[in-house]
Structures are given as structure tokens and as C-alpha cells.
C-alpha positions in Angstrom: 32.7 8.1 11.7 33.6 11.8 11.8 36.9 13.2 12.8 37.0 15.1 16.2 35.8 18.6 16.1 39.2 20.1 16.8 40.8 18.3 13.8 41.3 20.7 10.9 39.6 19.9 7.6 42.2 17.8 5.8 42.0 20.0 2.7 40.4 23.3 1.9 40.1 22.2 -1.7 38.0 19.2 -2.5 36.4 17.7 -5.6 32.9 17.4 -4.2 30.9 18.9 -1.4 27.6 17.3 -0.4 25.3 19.4 1.7 22.9 17.3 3.8 23.4 13.8 5.2 20.2 12.1 3.8 19.6 9.3 1.3 20.3 11.5 -1.8 23.8 12.6 -0.6 24.5 9.1 0.6 23.6 7.7 -2.8 25.6 10.2 -4.7 28.7 9.7 -2.5 28.4 6.0 -3.0 28.1 6.3 -6.8 31.0 8.7 -7.1 33.3 6.4 -5.0 32.4 3.6 -7.4 33.3 5.5 -10.5 36.0 7.9 -9.2 37.4 6.4 -6.0 40.2 9.0 -5.8 37.9 12.0 -5.8 37.8 13.9 -2.4 34.3 14.2 -1.0 33.3 16.4 2.0 29.8 15.9 3.5 28.2 18.5 5.7 25.3 17.6 8.0 23.8 20.2 10.5 22.4 17.6 12.9 24.3 15.2 15.2 23.9 12.2 12.9 23.0 11.4 9.3 19.5 10.4 8.1 17.6 12.2 10.8 15.3 14.3 8.7 13.2 12.9 5.8 15.4 9.8 5.5 14.5 8.8 9.1 12.2 5.7 9.1 9.7 7.4 11.3 9.7 10.6 9.2 8.7 8.9 5.9 6.4 6.2 4.7 9.3 3.9 3.9 7.4 1.9 1.4 10.0 1.5 -1.3 7.7 3.4 -3.7 7.2 1.1 -6.7 3.6 2.3 -7.5 2.3 -1.2 -6.6 -0.2 0.3 -4.2 0.0 4.1 -4.4 -3.2 5.1 -6.2 -2.1 8.7 -6.6 0.3 7.6 -9.3 -2.8 6.5 -11.4 -5.4 9.2 -10.9 -8.6 9.2 -12.9 -8.6 11.5 -15.9 -11.5 13.0 -17.9 -14.4 10.7 -18.1 -12.8 8.3 -15.6 -9.9 7.4 -18.0 -6.8 5.7 -16.5 -3.2 5.7 -17.7 -0.5 3.4 -16.4 2.7 5.0 -17.7 3.6 7.0 -14.6 3.1 4.0 -12.3 5.3 1.9 -14.7 8.0 4.6 -14.8 8.2 4.8 -11.0 8.4 1.0 -10.8 11.2 1.1 -13.4 13.1 3.6 -11.3 12.7 1.6 -8.1 14.1 -1.4 -9.9 17.2 0.6 -10.7 17.6 1.4 -7.0 17.1 -2.3 -6.1 19.7 -3.4 -8.6 22.2 -0.9 -7.2 21.5 -2.0 -3.6 21.8 -5.7 -4.5 25.2 -5.0 -6.2 26.4 -3.3 -3.0 25.2 -6.3 -1.0 27.3 -8.5 -3.3 30.3 -6.2 -2.7 29.8 -6.3 1.1 29.1 -2.6 1.3 25.6 -3.5 2.6 26.4 -6.8 4.5 22.9 -7.5 5.9 20.0 -6.7 3.5 17.4 -7.2 6.3 18.9 -4.2 8.1 17.3 -1.9 5.5 14.9 -3.9 3.3 12.3 -6.5 4.2 9.5 -8.3 2.2 6.1 -6.8 2.9 3.1 -7.2 0.7 1.8 -4.0 -0.9 -2.0 -3.6 -1.0 -4.7 -1.2 -1.9 -8.0 -1.0 -0.1 -11.1 1.0 -1.1 -14.7 1.2 -0.1 -17.9 2.1 -2.1 -19.1 1.2 -5.6 -17.3 4.0 -7.4 -13.9 3.3 -5.8 -14.3 -0.5 -6.3 -15.0 0.2 -10.0 -11.9 2.4 -10.2 -9.7 -0.2 -8.5 -10.9 -3.0 -10.8 -10.1 -0.9 -13.9 -6.7 -0.1 -12.4 -6.0 -3.7 -11.8 -7.0 -4.7 -15.3 -4.5 -2.2 -16.8 -1.6 -3.2 -14.5 -2.0 -7.0 -14.6 -0.5 -7.2 -18.1 2.5 -5.0 -17.3 5.5 -7.3 -16.7 6.7 -5.3 -13.6 3.3 -5.7 -12.0 3.1 -9.5 -12.7 1.4 -11.3 -9.8 -0.9 -8.4 -8.8 -4.2 -9.8 -7.4 -7.6 -8.2 -7.1 -10.6 -9.2 -5.0 -13.9 -7.7 -4.0 -14.7 -10.7 -1.8 -14.2 -9.8 1.9 -13.3 -13.4 2.7 -10.3 -13.3 0.3 -9.3 -9.8 1.6 -9.5 -11.3 5.2 -7.0 -13.9 4.2 -4.6 -11.2 2.9 -5.0 -8.7 5.7 -7.6 -9.7 8.4 -7.4 -6.4 10.2 -9.0 -4.7 7.2 -12.2 -6.8 7.5 -12.5 -7.8 11.2 -15.3 -5.8 12.8 -16.5 -4.4 9.4 -20.2 -4.4 8.4 -20.9 -7.5 6.3 -22.8 -5.5 3.6 -20.0 -2.9 3.1 -18.8 -2.8 -0.5 -15.0 -3.2 -0.5 -12.1 -4.2 -2.8 -8.4 -4.7 -2.6 -5.4 -5.5 -4.6 -2.2 -7.2 -3.4 1.3 -7.7 -4.7 3.0 -10.2 -2.4 6.5 -9.1 -3.4 6.4 -5.6 -2.0 9.0 -4.3 0.4 9.5 -2.1 3.4 12.6 0.1 3.3 14.3 1.7 6.2 16.0 4.6 4.5 17.6 5.8 7.7 19.5 2.6 8.1 20.4 2.6 4.4 21.6 6.2 4.6 23.8 5.5 7.6 25.4 2.4 6.0 26.1 4.1 2.7 27.7 7.2 4.3 29.7 5.0 6.7 31.1 3.1 3.7 31.8 6.4 1.9 33.8 7.5 4.9 35.8 4.3 5.0 36.5 4.9 1.3 38.0 8.3 2.1 35.0 10.7 2.3 35.1 13.3 5.1 31.9 13.6 7.2 31.3 16.8 9.2 28.4 16.6 11.6 26.8 19.5 13.4 28.2 21.8 10.7 25.9 24.2 8.9 26.5 25.6 5.4 25.9 29.4 5.5 27.0 30.7 2.1 27.7 29.5 -1.4 29.8 31.8 -3.6 30.9 30.9 -7.1 34.5 31.7 -8.1 35.9 32.9 -11.4 37.3 29.5 -12.2 33.8 27.9 -11.8 34.5 26.4 -8.4 32.4 27.2 -5.3 33.5 28.6 -1.9 31.3 26.9 0.7 31.2 28.8 4.0 30.3 26.8 7.0 30.1 27.1 10.8 30.6 24.3 13.3 27.6 24.4 15.6 29.8 23.1 18.5 32.4 25.7 19.1 30.9 28.1 16.6 33.9 27.8 14.4 33.6 29.1 10.8 35.7 28.1 7.8 35.5 28.0 4.0 36.1 25.1 1.7 36.5 25.3 -2.1 34.8 22.6 -4.2 34.7 21.9 -7.9 31.2 20.5 -7.6 28.4 21.1 -5.0 25.3 19.0 -4.5 22.6 20.4 -2.2 20.7 17.4 -0.8 19.4 19.2 2.3 15.8 18.3 2.0 13.5 21.3 2.5 16.5 23.5 3.2 17.7 22.9 -0.4 15.6 25.8 -1.6 17.1 28.6 0.5 20.6 27.3 -0.1 20.1 27.3 -3.8 18.7 30.8 -3.5 21.9 31.8 -1.7 24.0 30.4 -4.5 22.6 33.0 -6.9 22.2 30.6 -9.8 19.5 31.9 -12.3 18.0 28.4 -12.6 16.4 28.7 -9.1 14.5 31.9 -10.0 10.7 31.4 -9.9 10.8 28.4 -7.6 9.2 28.5 -4.2 8.4 25.9 -1.5 5.1 24.9 0.1 5.8 23.1 3.4 3.4 20.4 4.6 3.7 18.8 8.1 1.9 15.8 9.4 1.4 13.1 12.0 1.1 9.3 12.1 -0.5 7.0 14.5 2.0 4.3 15.6 1.7 1.1 17.7 4.5 -1.2 18.8 2.2 -3.6 20.7 3.1 -7.1 19.5 -0.5 -8.4 19.8 -1.7 -5.5 17.6 1.2 -5.6 15.1 0.6 -9.3 14.6 -2.9 -8.6 13.2 -1.6 -6.8 10.1 1.4 -7.6 7.9 1.2 -5.5 4.8 1.4 -1.9 3.5 -2.2 -0.9 2.5 -2.9 2.3 0.6 -6.3 3.9 0.1 -7.6 6.9 -1.8 -6.8 10.5 -0.8 -9.6 12.7 0.6 -11.0 15.3 -1.7 -8.7 18.3 -1.7 -5.8 16.4 0.0 -2.3 16.5 -1.5 -1.2 13.2 -3.1 1.4 12.7 -0.3 -1.5 12.5 2.2 -2.9 9.3 0.8 -3.9 7.3 3.9 -2.0 4.1 4.5 -1.8 1.4 7.2 1.8 0.2 7.1 3.9 -2.5 8.6 7.3 -0.9 9.4 10.4 -2.9 10.3 13.0 -0.7 12.1 16.0 -2.3 13.8 14.5 -5.7 13.2 11.3 -4.8 15.2 7.9 -4.6 13.4 5.5 -1.8 14.2 2.3 -0.4 12.5 2.0 3.1 11.2 -1.2 4.8 10.0 -1.6 8.2 8.4 -0.5 10.7 7.5 -2.6 13.4 9.1 -1.4 16.4 7.1 -1.0 19.8 8.5 0.8 23.1 7.9 3.9 24.5 9.4 6.2 27.2 7.9 9.3 25.1 8.7 11.2 23.6 5.8 12.7 20.9 8.0 11.4 19.2 11.1 14.3 20.9 13.0 13.9 24.0 10.9 12.9 27.6 11.7 9.5 29.2 11.8 10.9 31.8 9.5 11.8 29.3 6.7 8.8 30.0 4.5 8.7 33.8 4.8 12.5 33.9 4.4 12.3 32.1 1.1 10.1 34.7 -0.6 11.8 36.6 -3.3 10.5 39.0 -6.0 11.1 36.4 -8.6 8.9 33.7 -6.9 6.3 35.9 -5.3 4.0 35.7 -8.4 4.1 32.0 -8.6 3.5 31.6 -4.9 0.5 33.9 -4.9 -0.9 32.1 -8.0 -0.6 28.8 -6.1 -2.3 30.3 -3.1 -5.1 31.5 -5.3 -5.6 28.2 -7.0 -5.2 25.9 -4.0 -7.7 27.2 -1.5 -9.3 23.7 -1.1 -5.8 22.4 -0.2 -5.3 25.1 2.5 -8.8 24.4 3.9 -8.0 20.7 4.0 -4.6 21.2 5.8 -6.2 23.6 8.4 -8.9 21.0 9.0 -6.4 18.3 9.5 -4.3 20.5 11.8 -7.4 21.1 14.0 -8.7 17.6 13.9 -9.2 16.0 17.3 -7.7 12.7 18.4 -11.2 11.2 18.1 -11.5 12.3 14.5 -8.1 10.9 13.7 -8.9 7.6 15.3 -12.1 7.4 13.2 -9.9 7.7 10.1 -7.8 4.8 11.4 -10.9 2.7 12.0 -11.9 3.2 8.3 -8.9 0.9 7.7 -8.8 -1.1 10.9 -12.3 -1.2 12.5 -11.2 -2.8 15.7 -8.4 -0.3 16.5 -8.4 0.7 20.1 -7.3 4.3 21.1 -5.1 3.1 24.0 -2.9 1.0 21.6 -1.9 3.9 19.4 0.2 7.1 19.9 0.8 10.0 17.6 4.3 10.8 16.2 5.3 13.8 14.2 6.2 13.1 10.6 9.0 14.7 8.6 8.4 18.0 6.8 7.7 17.9 3.1 8.4 20.9 0.9 6.4 20.7 -2.3 7.7 22.6 -5.3 6.0 25.8 -6.5 7.2 27.1 -9.8 6.3 29.4 -12.7 3.6 28.3 -15.2 2.9 30.3 -18.4 -0.8 29.7 -18.2 -1.6 29.8 -14.5 1.2 32.0 -13.3 2.3 29.3 -10.8 1.7 25.7 -10.0 2.2 23.4 -7.1 4.1 20.3 -8.1 3.9 17.0 -6.2 7.1 15.1 -6.9 10.8 15.9 -7.1 12.8 18.3 -9.3 16.5 18.6 -9.8 17.8 22.2 -10.3 21.2 22.3 -12.0 23.3 25.3 -13.0 24.0 25.8 -16.7 27.7 24.8 -16.2 26.8 21.8 -14.1 29.0 22.9 -11.1 26.1 22.9 -8.6 22.9 21.0 -8.4 20.2 20.4 -5.8 17.0 18.4 -5.3 13.6 20.0 -4.5 10.4 18.2 -3.6 9.3 15.0 -2.0 7.8 11.6 -2.8 8.8 9.3 -4.4 12.3 10.7 -3.9 14.0 8.2 -1.6 12.9 5.1 -3.5 14.1 6.6 -6.7 17.3 8.1 -5.4 19.6 6.0 -7.5 18.2 6.9 -10.9 17.8 10.5 -9.8 21.5 10.7 -8.9 22.6 8.9 -12.0 20.7 11.4 -14.1 22.3 14.2 -12.1 25.8 12.7 -12.8 25.0 12.5 -16.5 23.9 16.1 -16.6 26.7 17.6 -14.5 29.6 15.5 -15.8 28.8 14.9 -19.5 32.5 14.7 -20.4 33.1 11.9 -17.9 29.9 10.0 -17.9 30.7 7.9 -21.0 33.8 6.5 -19.1 31.6 5.7 -16.1 28.9 3.8 -17.9 30.6 0.4 -18.0 31.0 0.5 -14.2 27.5 1.7 -13.7 26.1 -1.0 -15.9 27.9 -3.7 -13.9 26.2 -2.3 -10.9 22.8 -1.8 -12.6 22.4 -4.3 -15.5 19.2 -2.6 -16.8 20.7 0.9 -16.9 19.7 2.6 -20.1 17.0 0.0 -20.9 13.5 -0.6 -19.7 12.4 -3.8 -18.0 8.7 -3.5 -18.5 8.9 -4.1 -22.3 9.9 -7.7 -21.8 8.4 -10.3 -19.3 11.7 -12.2 -19.5 13.9 -9.3 -18.7 11.5 -8.2 -15.9 11.5 -11.6 -14.3 15.2 -12.1 -14.6 15.9 -8.7 -12.9 13.3 -9.2 -10.2 14.6 -12.7 -9.4 18.3 -11.5 -9.3 17.6 -8.6 -6.9 15.2 -10.7 -4.8 17.9 -13.3 -4.3 20.7 -10.8 -3.6 18.5 -8.9 -1.1 17.2 -12.1 0.5 13.6 -11.2 -0.3 12.7 -14.6 -1.6 13.3 -16.4 1.7 10.1 -15.3 3.4 7.8 -16.9 0.8 6.4 -13.5 -0.2 8.4 -13.4 -3.4 6.1 -15.5 -5.6 6.1 -13.5 -8.8 8.6 -15.6 -10.7 
């Protein structure tokens, strides 16, 4: 829905420039058009379509991260202690996203919910006495949390077989295993969601420029930004002036924010992690497993490398995905440059980056081992989840790049942060997102927080509109079973999640 390449940009002065055509920019464009429909928005994407990098369904796990199954959101602390607040907080954030999507369905912005979200049970699966003990204690903590109502636990292989037969079929009868299940989990195609949101923003007046790369960001005396771009087809350069700039360019956000010269980016670096997944589309194999099942990460593995066997529904067709098999590449994007990592090194972030390298030798060793792993070894990892998996049924695909945040730390010199971080200039005229999971699933609350920080003088006037779209905004659902059930039921009905019979929490 972009104008032809030879059409001039309708205006060299716009209210908002969004860099990158992923789920973050799509979400922010949609939110802005809801609260300020007359604002001019210009979206730049360097590829030939939107949602092709981390938002693409085959480049991310697509779980709809709600912490229902992701064990890395509840790691064991000293003495085996467990704490549920992070898992609850991530679930709260996902519910904000769900409420926003359900409102857009009601408006007709997202006419067919099944085109981007589908009911898929979320499970965990562990082996061995210690892991079973951990999973039981995790379950006992979460079962009393309203947002986790309906979670089930079993260490009986017969029950687990009923939930997900592929996990048990072919397994030794005396193996100690356990699983949890939340029937109301979802599978989210963020590529489809991104495309639909940006298409609607364009219909509402936004201007989308594909195959156009942002080269420079220069702040002007009046606080606005000159954004210098080059069309990759025709090699045509031009400059646009924007009152506000959002850098939602995935891994490429770091070098762009560095080019902006804002002091807030100093000390930040990026640690890129690549990966692969096993995928199968064979109907007879896919039919054996209908759930998203997460395990525990290997020792030394980054949290984003938690193994999982997932049902994926893309373009209405189910497939199975297993992985990720993490590795290392200096690229910051899947379509990036081999010079991305060295090109991001600055004097101000060299110290933190060296400190991270010093303190994460086990991680580097793990990534190199994963990178060198043979197909046989990768298949063995799959068979830990699905013992009957046959090599000929599965093929490897390359996952999207993840760039983890490295930043200064007063004690260690530098730390590697697994998660997302929003970097905003002091005057709020430019902001960008660094990091990875659980970013896409929590895009709506992240972008609302950004709007609050960058437009404090306008946000109060926006709140009534935002609360109509997101009834729980500014409140927590987990402090009340009644509020939780009401919100979950409302979004399930709007998103058509209750029709499958999976939605049995309320």
C-alpha cells in the first residue's frame, strides 16, 4: 500500500517518522492514529515488505508470551527459591495487548482474528527428579494467581499423553517426567498482525516507504529531526523533517540511535545471537502434537534459547517448530551486514562490552558449540521432546537475529541484559527499542509507556480513548479473580478464542 517510487513524498515535514516496519512501529502507528488521527506519519522500511525481520512468523517463537510456559521468567534463586512477580507482570502486559487487539477487531481494523491469533495450549515439560520438583513448586505458586487460573500439573505419563501424546510416545516407561498445561494459551502470527496494522494505518493516512533506508539522524535547533534516507531502488536520497522519531528497526536500532548522537545511548552495546529451528509441515506429523511446549534451558544457554516444541499456525496452515539452536553471527539483522557488530563499537561502550565478554565465557562456549553442532546432535535434542521424531520429516530454517542489550553496570562494568529496553532522549523527541523477548507480545504496553514518556503534555487527553480500547489500562488484573475472569472472557470472545473449546478457564 505504498505510493509508486517516482511519487514525491507528500510533505517534507511530518509529525512522526517511524523507522522499521515491524510490530513495534505498526503498534505505535495504530495507537497514534487512534488518539491523533490528523497527525502525519511516515514509515520507512528497508526491505520489500513489512514484518520480514523479527516480526516474521518463522523468525520468532510466536507464542504470545504470557509466561504461562516460559520457565526462564521464573528462574530458581538462592536455595531454590522461586518468585512469581515477573511472570505475573509479563502476563499482565500480554493482556493489555490482547485487549487492544480485541478492540481493533470490534472496530473492523482486524476483521479476522484467526488470521493472526489462534488458541493453542501452552505447556511445560521437564525430565528428572530435580526438574520435576522445580516444576511442581512453580505450579504451586502460580495456581493461586488469577491470571494463571486453570493451570494444571501432572507427573503421570498417562495424563501427559492425553495432553500431548508426542511427548510420551516412544519414551522409556521409567523416565521421571512432569508437565503443566494452560489450555487457553495462544499462537500469534506477528507477521500477519504487523501487515494488517500497517495497512490500516496507511488507509488512515500514514505514508509507507518500502525499500528505503535511513542513513542519518540530525537534530535541529527547534528540537525536530532531519531524517536522511535513500531509496534502494533508484538510489534516490532525500531528507524529511519530523517532530518525533521512533526507531523500531530491530537489531539496527542500536547503530541508528548511535548516529542520532543522543547522550542516552552512550554505554549501550549489542550482542547478536543467531539461531535455527527444525520445522515440519507434514500433516501426519503435525497432527501428533497440538500445543506449545517449553522446557528448561541448558546450562550456560541464554534465556531466549529455551527449547520448545511449538504448534505454529501461519496463513491458516499448522506446522511444528522445534528449537532454537542458538549460534553466533555479527549481524544485527537477518538481512544485515557482517560488519554490524564491529561497526557498533564506540569508546563509550567498549568497557561494558569487554566486561560482558569477560563474564560470559560460558555463554560464548555454548553458542560456539551450538553453531558447530551436527544435524545428528540437533535431532537428538528434538527427540528429548518428541522421541519418535524422524530425521526425514524435519528441515532446518534460519531464525531471526536477536540483539541482546549490553550496558554499563557500576559493579561489574557491564552486563548482558535479556529483555527489552526503551531508550528515549531527555526532551522526548526521539525514542528507540533495544533487545528482544518478550517484546512482540508486550508491544502495546511498551508503546503506551513510550507515548506517556515522550508526550507527557498530551497523554492526559489521550487516556480516555486508550481506556476505551484497553479497559484495564492503569490497573492490574491479577489482584482480583473477578476482574481477571471478566477481561479474559471479553478478549477471548472478541478474538474468537473460545470457539475451539480450549478456553475453559472461566
